[in-house]
C-alpha positions in Angstrom: 1.1 -13.7 4.4 3.4 -11.2 5.9 5.8 -11.4 8.5 4.9 -9.2 11.7 8.4 -7.2 12.2 9.8 -4.9 10.1 13.7 -5.4 8.4 15.6 -2.6 6.7 14.3 -3.0 3.4 10.5 -3.0 3.9 8.9 0.2 3.2 5.7 0.9 4.6 3.6 3.1 2.3 0.8 5.9 3.2 -0.1 9.4 1.4 -2.2 10.9 -1.6 -2.9 10.0 -5.2 -3.4 6.2 -4.8 -3.1 5.7 -8.6 0.0 8.0 -9.2 2.6 8.5 -6.5 1.3 5.6 -3.9 1.0 3.1 -7.3 4.7 4.3 -8.6 6.2 3.9 -5.3 4.7 0.7 -4.6 6.0 -0.9 -7.8 9.4 0.7 -7.5 10.0 -0.8 -4.2 8.8 -3.9 -5.2 10.9 -4.3 -8.6 14.2 -3.2 -6.1 13.0 -6.1 -4.2 11.8 -4.5 -1.1 8.8 -5.7 0.7 5.8 -3.2 0.8 3.3 -2.8 3.2 0.1 -0.6 2.5 -2.2 -0.1 5.9 -5.6 -0.2 5.2 -7.3 3.2 5.1 -3.7 5.4 5.1 -4.0 6.4 1.0 -6.5 8.1 -1.3 -7.2 9.9 -4.5 -9.5 12.1 -6.5 -12.1 11.3 -8.7 -10.9 11.0 -12.4 -12.5 10.4 -15.8 -12.6 6.9 -15.4 -13.5 5.9 -11.6 -14.8 8.1 -8.4 -12.1 8.3 -5.7 -13.2 5.3 -3.7 -13.4 3.0 -6.4 -10.2 3.6 -7.6 -8.7 3.2 -3.4 -10.5 -0.1 -3.6 -9.2 -1.2 -7.2 -5.8 -0.7 -5.6 -6.1 -1.6 -2.4 -8.3 -5.0 -2.9 -7.4 -6.0 -6.7 -4.2 -4.6 -7.8 -1.6 -5.1 -5.0 -2.6 -7.6 -2.6 -0.6 -11.1 -3.5 1.1 -9.1 -5.9 3.2 -6.0 -5.0 2.5 -5.6 -1.3 0.9 -6.6 1.9 -2.2 -4.7 2.4 -2.7 -5.2 6.4 -4.7 -3.0 9.0 -3.7 -0.3 10.5 -3.7 -1.7 13.7 -1.6 -4.1 12.4 1.2 -1.5 11.0 1.1 0.3 14.1 1.8 -2.9 16.1 4.7 -3.8 13.6 6.0 -0.2 14.2 6.3 -0.4 18.0 8.7 -3.4 18.0 
């Protein structure tokens, strides 16, 4: 599904607030033609009025982003890509 080498237009996004900052960054980069890579376990969020943080994480990382907006890969694969 993804290429193992990084290119100039590839973005590896990690951080806090999966459902706000991270999601906005993922979709913004995707809309501009960049390949987006999300290493598993490298973003998180807080509980909100609708879902707890773990459910929110799973929603974005397992349902929303993969095969649409981002390549969600293992942390080991991400490290391997950065070492090349």
